[in-house]
N, CA, C and O atoms as a GROMACS GRO file, in nm:
protein
  356
    1UNK      N    1   0.084  -0.090  -0.010
    1UNK     CA    2   0.029  -0.009   0.015
    1UNK      C    3   0.108   0.133  -0.002
    1UNK      O    4   0.219   0.163   0.043
    2UNK      N    5   0.024   0.205  -0.074
    2UNK     CA    6   0.146   0.345  -0.060
    2UNK      C    7   0.087   0.412   0.052
    2UNK      O    8  -0.031   0.429   0.083
    3UNK      N    9   0.236   0.458   0.128
    3UNK     CA   10   0.218   0.535   0.251
    3UNK      C   11   0.153   0.666   0.273
    3UNK      O   12   0.125   0.711   0.384
    4UNK      N   13   0.126   0.733   0.143
    4UNK     CA   14   0.092   0.847   0.112
    4UNK      C   15  -0.087   0.792   0.123
    4UNK      O   16  -0.172   0.861   0.181
    5UNK      N   17  -0.105   0.712   0.084
    5UNK     CA   18  -0.284   0.688   0.103
    5UNK      C   19  -0.338   0.742   0.196
    5UNK      O   20  -0.381   0.855   0.171
    6UNK      N   21  -0.357   0.695   0.323
    6UNK     CA   22  -0.404   0.752   0.460
    6UNK      C   23  -0.393   0.901   0.419
    6UNK      O   24  -0.503   0.949   0.390
    7UNK      N   25  -0.269   1.001   0.407
    7UNK     CA   26  -0.300   1.162   0.425
    7UNK      C   27  -0.391   1.146   0.300
    7UNK      O   28  -0.513   1.149   0.317
    8UNK      N   29  -0.344   1.129   0.186
    8UNK     CA   30  -0.448   1.180   0.107
    8UNK      C   31  -0.579   1.162   0.111
    8UNK      O   32  -0.659   1.251   0.082
    9UNK      N   33  -0.615   1.034   0.152
    9UNK     CA   34  -0.750   0.986   0.193
    9UNK      C   35  -0.816   1.111   0.335
    9UNK      O   36  -0.937   1.135   0.330
   10UNK      N   37  -0.736   1.178   0.446
   10UNK     CA   38  -0.759   1.236   0.506
   10UNK      C   39  -0.762   1.384   0.466
   10UNK      O   40  -0.837   1.458   0.529
   11UNK      N   41  -0.701   1.423   0.383
   11UNK     CA   42  -0.714   1.545   0.296
   11UNK      C   43  -0.845   1.566   0.248
   11UNK      O   44  -0.938   1.641   0.278
   12UNK      N   45  -0.818   1.457   0.146
   12UNK     CA   46  -0.969   1.462   0.041
   12UNK      C   47  -1.103   1.463   0.175
   12UNK      O   48  -1.193   1.546   0.163
   13UNK      N   49  -1.104   1.390   0.267
   13UNK     CA   50  -1.183   1.368   0.380
   13UNK      C   51  -1.216   1.550   0.436
   13UNK      O   52  -1.329   1.599   0.425
   14UNK      N   53  -1.127   1.610   0.480
   14UNK     CA   54  -1.117   1.723   0.535
   14UNK      C   55  -1.200   1.818   0.431
   14UNK      O   56  -1.282   1.900   0.470
   15UNK      N   57  -1.171   1.799   0.310
   15UNK     CA   58  -1.172   1.938   0.242
   15UNK      C   59  -1.305   1.895   0.196
   15UNK      O   60  -1.359   1.986   0.132
   16UNK      N   61  -1.380   1.784   0.207
   16UNK     CA   62  -1.530   1.779   0.180
   16UNK      C   63  -1.561   1.802   0.309
   16UNK      O   64  -1.652   1.885   0.305
   17UNK      N   65  -1.536   1.776   0.421
   17UNK     CA   66  -1.566   1.817   0.577
   17UNK      C   67  -1.597   1.979   0.549
   17UNK      O   68  -1.709   2.030   0.562
   18UNK      N   69  -1.481   2.047   0.511
   18UNK     CA   70  -1.488   2.221   0.518
   18UNK      C   71  -1.569   2.269   0.442
   18UNK      O   72  -1.588   2.390   0.444
   19UNK      N   73  -1.650   2.172   0.340
   19UNK     CA   74  -1.766   2.205   0.229
   19UNK      C   75  -1.914   2.211   0.311
   19UNK      O   76  -2.021   2.245   0.262
   20UNK      N   77  -1.894   2.173   0.431
   20UNK     CA   78  -2.032   2.138   0.501
   20UNK      C   79  -2.131   2.277   0.488
   20UNK      O   80  -2.101   2.397   0.485
   21UNK      N   81  -2.219   2.230   0.483
   21UNK     CA   82  -2.294   2.405   0.517
   21UNK      C   83  -2.292   2.479   0.614
   21UNK      O   84  -2.323   2.598   0.622
   22UNK      N   85  -2.242   2.386   0.717
   22UNK     CA   86  -2.271   2.491   0.888
   22UNK      C   87  -2.112   2.545   0.866
   22UNK      O   88  -2.092   2.663   0.894
   23UNK      N   89  -2.004   2.465   0.819
   23UNK     CA   90  -1.867   2.556   0.776
   23UNK      C   91  -1.871   2.656   0.686
   23UNK      O   92  -1.811   2.760   0.713
   24UNK      N   93  -1.950   2.643   0.547
   24UNK     CA   94  -1.959   2.792   0.487
   24UNK      C   95  -2.047   2.890   0.558
   24UNK      O   96  -2.029   3.012   0.559
   25UNK      N   97  -2.132   2.833   0.611
   25UNK     CA   98  -2.218   2.930   0.683
   25UNK      C   99  -2.113   3.007   0.803
   25UNK      O  100  -2.107   3.129   0.789
   26UNK      N  101  -2.058   2.968   0.881
   26UNK     CA  102  -1.990   3.029   0.984
   26UNK      C  103  -1.870   3.117   0.938
   26UNK      O  104  -1.845   3.229   0.982
   27UNK      N  105  -1.801   3.050   0.846
   27UNK     CA  106  -1.693   3.141   0.759
   27UNK      C  107  -1.739   3.262   0.687
   27UNK      O  108  -1.680   3.370   0.677
   28UNK      N  109  -1.900   3.211   0.619
   28UNK     CA  110  -1.934   3.320   0.540
   28UNK      C  111  -1.964   3.448   0.635
   28UNK      O  112  -1.960   3.567   0.605
   29UNK      N  113  -1.998   3.383   0.769
   29UNK     CA  114  -2.045   3.519   0.877
   29UNK      C  115  -1.927   3.595   0.924
   29UNK      O  116  -1.922   3.717   0.911
   30UNK      N  117  -1.826   3.522   0.982
   30UNK     CA  118  -1.668   3.579   1.011
   30UNK      C  119  -1.650   3.638   0.883
   30UNK      O  120  -1.634   3.759   0.902
   31UNK      N  121  -1.646   3.610   0.756
   31UNK     CA  122  -1.554   3.675   0.690
   31UNK      C  123  -1.634   3.801   0.602
   31UNK      O  124  -1.581   3.894   0.541
   32UNK      N  125  -1.765   3.774   0.616
   32UNK     CA  126  -1.846   3.916   0.562
   32UNK      C  127  -1.823   4.039   0.675
   32UNK      O  128  -1.853   4.153   0.641
   33UNK      N  129  -1.775   4.018   0.793
   33UNK     CA  130  -1.714   4.128   0.882
   33UNK      C  131  -1.579   4.166   0.857
   33UNK      O  132  -1.524   4.245   0.935
   34UNK      N  133  -1.526   4.125   0.770
   34UNK     CA  134  -1.367   4.177   0.723
   34UNK      C  135  -1.348   4.284   0.584
   34UNK      O  136  -1.386   4.245   0.474
   35UNK      N  137  -1.300   4.391   0.600
   35UNK     CA  138  -1.283   4.473   0.538
   35UNK      C  139  -1.232   4.461   0.414
   35UNK      O  140  -1.265   4.534   0.321
   36UNK      N  141  -1.164   4.386   0.406
   36UNK     CA  142  -1.048   4.360   0.304
   36UNK      C  143  -1.058   4.209   0.231
   36UNK      O  144  -1.102   4.114   0.294
   37UNK      N  145  -1.019   4.199   0.113
   37UNK     CA  146  -0.998   4.076   0.070
   37UNK      C  147  -0.853   3.960   0.141
   37UNK      O  148  -0.844   3.838   0.155
   38UNK      N  149  -0.764   4.072   0.171
   38UNK     CA  150  -0.664   4.039   0.230
   38UNK      C  151  -0.650   3.990   0.390
   38UNK      O  152  -0.547   3.947   0.443
   39UNK      N  153  -0.761   4.004   0.444
   39UNK     CA  154  -0.781   4.020   0.596
   39UNK      C  155  -0.908   3.869   0.560
   39UNK      O  156  -0.923   3.766   0.627
   40UNK      N  157  -0.960   3.901   0.465
   40UNK     CA  158  -1.062   3.762   0.471
   40UNK      C  159  -0.974   3.638   0.451
   40UNK      O  160  -0.985   3.538   0.522
   41UNK      N  161  -0.870   3.654   0.332
   41UNK     CA  162  -0.824   3.540   0.319
   41UNK      C  163  -0.680   3.502   0.447
   41UNK      O  164  -0.613   3.400   0.464
   42UNK      N  165  -0.678   3.626   0.510
   42UNK     CA  166  -0.598   3.585   0.667
   42UNK      C  167  -0.671   3.493   0.791
   42UNK      O  168  -0.623   3.419   0.878
   43UNK      N  169  -0.802   3.531   0.759
   43UNK     CA  170  -0.883   3.494   0.857
   43UNK      C  171  -0.929   3.359   0.812
   43UNK      O  172  -0.973   3.290   0.903
   44UNK      N  173  -0.929   3.318   0.721
   44UNK     CA  174  -0.977   3.144   0.687
   44UNK      C  175  -0.825   3.048   0.655
   44UNK      O  176  -0.805   2.926   0.660
   45UNK      N  177  -0.754   3.139   0.629
   45UNK     CA  178  -0.631   3.072   0.641
   45UNK      C  179  -0.638   3.011   0.789
   45UNK      O  180  -0.640   2.890   0.811
   46UNK      N  181  -0.641   3.112   0.889
   46UNK     CA  182  -0.634   3.062   1.062
   46UNK      C  183  -0.732   2.971   1.069
   46UNK      O  184  -0.700   2.864   1.120
   47UNK      N  185  -0.865   2.986   1.025
   47UNK     CA  186  -1.012   2.898   1.059
   47UNK      C  187  -0.929   2.796   0.971
   47UNK      O  188  -0.903   2.720   1.064
   48UNK      N  189  -0.865   2.735   0.855
   48UNK     CA  190  -0.833   2.622   0.867
   48UNK      C  191  -0.700   2.553   0.898
   48UNK      O  192  -0.669   2.440   0.860
   49UNK      N  193  -0.612   2.649   0.984
   49UNK     CA  194  -0.514   2.553   1.056
   49UNK      C  195  -0.564   2.529   1.167
   49UNK      O  196  -0.563   2.417   1.218
   50UNK      N  197  -0.616   2.638   1.222
   50UNK     CA  198  -0.712   2.609   1.372
   50UNK      C  199  -0.757   2.482   1.367
   50UNK      O  200  -0.705   2.385   1.422
   51UNK      N  201  -0.876   2.485   1.283
   51UNK     CA  202  -0.983   2.362   1.265
   51UNK      C  203  -0.899   2.250   1.237
   51UNK      O  204  -0.907   2.170   1.330
   52UNK      N  205  -0.825   2.213   1.152
   52UNK     CA  206  -0.727   2.112   1.134
   52UNK      C  207  -0.651   2.081   1.217
   52UNK      O  208  -0.623   1.961   1.223
   53UNK      N  209  -0.593   2.166   1.306
   53UNK     CA  210  -0.509   2.088   1.412
   53UNK      C  211  -0.592   2.039   1.514
   53UNK      O  212  -0.569   1.927   1.557
   54UNK      N  213  -0.694   2.112   1.563
   54UNK     CA  214  -0.784   2.052   1.647
   54UNK      C  215  -0.826   1.874   1.622
   54UNK      O  216  -0.834   1.781   1.702
   55UNK      N  217  -0.848   1.883   1.476
   55UNK     CA  218  -0.968   1.766   1.451
   55UNK      C  219  -0.847   1.688   1.433
   55UNK      O  220  -0.865   1.569   1.461
   56UNK      N  221  -0.733   1.716   1.397
   56UNK     CA  222  -0.620   1.588   1.402
   56UNK      C  223  -0.559   1.527   1.530
   56UNK      O  224  -0.487   1.427   1.541
   57UNK      N  225  -0.612   1.624   1.640
   57UNK     CA  226  -0.522   1.633   1.749
   57UNK      C  227  -0.640   1.498   1.841
   57UNK      O  228  -0.625   1.386   1.890
   58UNK      N  229  -0.735   1.580   1.826
   58UNK     CA  230  -0.911   1.484   1.880
   58UNK      C  231  -0.914   1.358   1.808
   58UNK      O  232  -0.961   1.256   1.858
   59UNK      N  233  -0.858   1.365   1.678
   59UNK     CA  234  -0.889   1.204   1.606
   59UNK      C  235  -0.779   1.101   1.640
   59UNK      O  236  -0.792   0.980   1.657
   60UNK      N  237  -0.664   1.179   1.645
   60UNK     CA  238  -0.531   1.129   1.711
   60UNK      C  239  -0.560   1.063   1.836
   60UNK      O  240  -0.524   0.946   1.851
   61UNK      N  241  -0.619   1.125   1.925
   61UNK     CA  242  -0.614   1.048   2.044
   61UNK      C  243  -0.708   0.955   2.059
   61UNK      O  244  -0.700   0.864   2.141
   62UNK      N  245  -0.830   0.977   1.958
   62UNK     CA  246  -0.929   0.851   1.993
   62UNK      C  247  -0.841   0.722   1.923
   62UNK      O  248  -0.812   0.613   1.973
   63UNK      N  249  -0.808   0.781   1.780
   63UNK     CA  250  -0.748   0.683   1.706
   63UNK      C  251  -0.641   0.563   1.817
   63UNK      O  252  -0.642   0.441   1.833
   64UNK      N  253  -0.538   0.703   1.886
   64UNK     CA  254  -0.460   0.599   1.972
   64UNK      C  255  -0.496   0.530   2.066
   64UNK      O  256  -0.433   0.430   2.100
   65UNK      N  257  -0.628   0.579   2.141
   65UNK     CA  258  -0.664   0.512   2.252
   65UNK      C  259  -0.773   0.422   2.204
   65UNK      O  260  -0.849   0.373   2.286
   66UNK      N  261  -0.785   0.398   2.080
   66UNK     CA  262  -0.874   0.293   2.034
   66UNK      C  263  -1.046   0.301   2.102
   66UNK      O  264  -1.115   0.207   2.141
   67UNK      N  265  -1.079   0.455   2.095
   67UNK     CA  266  -1.212   0.482   2.177
   67UNK      C  267  -1.296   0.563   2.061
   67UNK      O  268  -1.246   0.629   1.970
   68UNK      N  269  -1.422   0.545   2.084
   68UNK     CA  270  -1.511   0.552   2.016
   68UNK      C  271  -1.614   0.629   2.029
   68UNK      O  272  -1.711   0.554   2.048
   69UNK      N  273  -1.660   0.782   2.030
   69UNK     CA  274  -1.752   0.839   2.067
   69UNK      C  275  -1.883   0.767   2.058
   69UNK      O  276  -1.907   0.717   1.948
   70UNK      N  277  -1.983   0.750   2.164
   70UNK     CA  278  -2.106   0.712   2.166
   70UNK      C  279  -2.224   0.781   2.088
   70UNK      O  280  -2.229   0.902   2.109
   71UNK      N  281  -2.301   0.741   2.019
   71UNK     CA  282  -2.396   0.779   1.918
   71UNK      C  283  -2.439   0.872   2.013
   71UNK      O  284  -2.366   0.971   2.007
   72UNK      N  285  -2.505   0.881   2.077
   72UNK     CA  286  -2.556   0.964   2.223
   72UNK      C  287  -2.468   1.161   2.199
   72UNK      O  288  -2.496   1.278   2.170
   73UNK      N  289  -2.371   1.084   2.232
   73UNK     CA  290  -2.298   1.181   2.241
   73UNK      C  291  -2.252   1.292   2.093
   73UNK      O  292  -2.232   1.414   2.092
   74UNK      N  293  -2.247   1.212   2.005
   74UNK     CA  294  -2.178   1.267   1.888
   74UNK      C  295  -2.310   1.334   1.847
   74UNK      O  296  -2.291   1.444   1.795
   75UNK      N  297  -2.486   1.283   1.862
   75UNK     CA  298  -2.582   1.370   1.854
   75UNK      C  299  -2.584   1.518   1.899
   75UNK      O  300  -2.616   1.615   1.830
   76UNK      N  301  -2.535   1.515   2.052
   76UNK     CA  302  -2.513   1.578   2.127
   76UNK      C  303  -2.459   1.717   2.051
   76UNK      O  304  -2.523   1.820   2.028
   77UNK      N  305  -2.339   1.692   2.023
   77UNK     CA  306  -2.226   1.788   1.985
   77UNK      C  307  -2.276   1.811   1.850
   77UNK      O  308  -2.245   1.922   1.807
   78UNK      N  309  -2.350   1.734   1.765
   78UNK     CA  310  -2.358   1.819   1.645
   78UNK      C  311  -2.509   1.912   1.684
   78UNK      O  312  -2.538   2.012   1.618
   79UNK      N  313  -2.587   1.869   1.789
   79UNK     CA  314  -2.698   2.001   1.799
   79UNK      C  315  -2.608   2.078   1.868
   79UNK      O  316  -2.606   2.189   1.814
   80UNK      N  317  -2.544   2.074   1.946
   80UNK     CA  318  -2.434   2.224   1.981
   80UNK      C  319  -2.401   2.292   1.900
   80UNK      O  320  -2.420   2.412   1.923
   81UNK      N  321  -2.336   2.254   1.765
   81UNK     CA  322  -2.275   2.312   1.640
   81UNK      C  323  -2.414   2.387   1.590
   81UNK      O  324  -2.410   2.508   1.567
   82UNK      N  325  -2.532   2.315   1.576
   82UNK     CA  326  -2.654   2.363   1.538
   82UNK      C  327  -2.685   2.526   1.626
   82UNK      O  328  -2.707   2.638   1.579
   83UNK      N  329  -2.677   2.477   1.774
   83UNK     CA  330  -2.712   2.608   1.824
   83UNK      C  331  -2.622   2.720   1.824
   83UNK      O  332  -2.646   2.839   1.847
   84UNK      N  333  -2.519   2.665   1.796
   84UNK     CA  334  -2.398   2.798   1.801
   84UNK      C  335  -2.392   2.871   1.652
   84UNK      O  336  -2.344   2.982   1.634
   85UNK      N  337  -2.452   2.784   1.543
   85UNK     CA  338  -2.448   2.884   1.435
   85UNK      C  339  -2.568   2.965   1.427
   85UNK      O  340  -2.563   3.064   1.355
   86UNK      N  341  -2.694   2.933   1.501
   86UNK     CA  342  -2.764   3.031   1.527
   86UNK      C  343  -2.730   3.172   1.597
   86UNK      O  344  -2.748   3.289   1.564
   87UNK      N  345  -2.675   3.112   1.703
   87UNK     CA  346  -2.563   3.236   1.768
   87UNK      C  347  -2.489   3.339   1.636
   87UNK      O  348  -2.463   3.460   1.637
   88UNK      N  349  -2.476   3.265   1.560
   88UNK     CA  350  -2.356   3.374   1.433
   88UNK      C  351  -2.403   3.456   1.375
   88UNK      O  352  -2.348   3.554   1.326
   89UNK      N  353  -2.533   3.422   1.374
   89UNK     CA  354  -2.662   3.511   1.310
   89UNK      C  355  -2.655   3.629   1.348
   89UNK      O  356  -2.741   3.710   1.312
   0.00000   0.00000   0.00000
């Protein structure tokens, strides 16, 4: 197996994840408050790097510890994200 395959798969999955409606809504809300395209680009880069780092850290810990998030916890986390999006608008 190609050693880059897991990395490429993670990149493709992360890219798809970034295009989800909740992410688009959040980033659009924050970017619309930036007065210049340059500031928008900087914000987007910081958002992407920070989000990637947190997802890699949390995901890496779950994999290393061989832990699965219970379905009920995952659903509650999704609800919390939905409530947060209402707060952004």
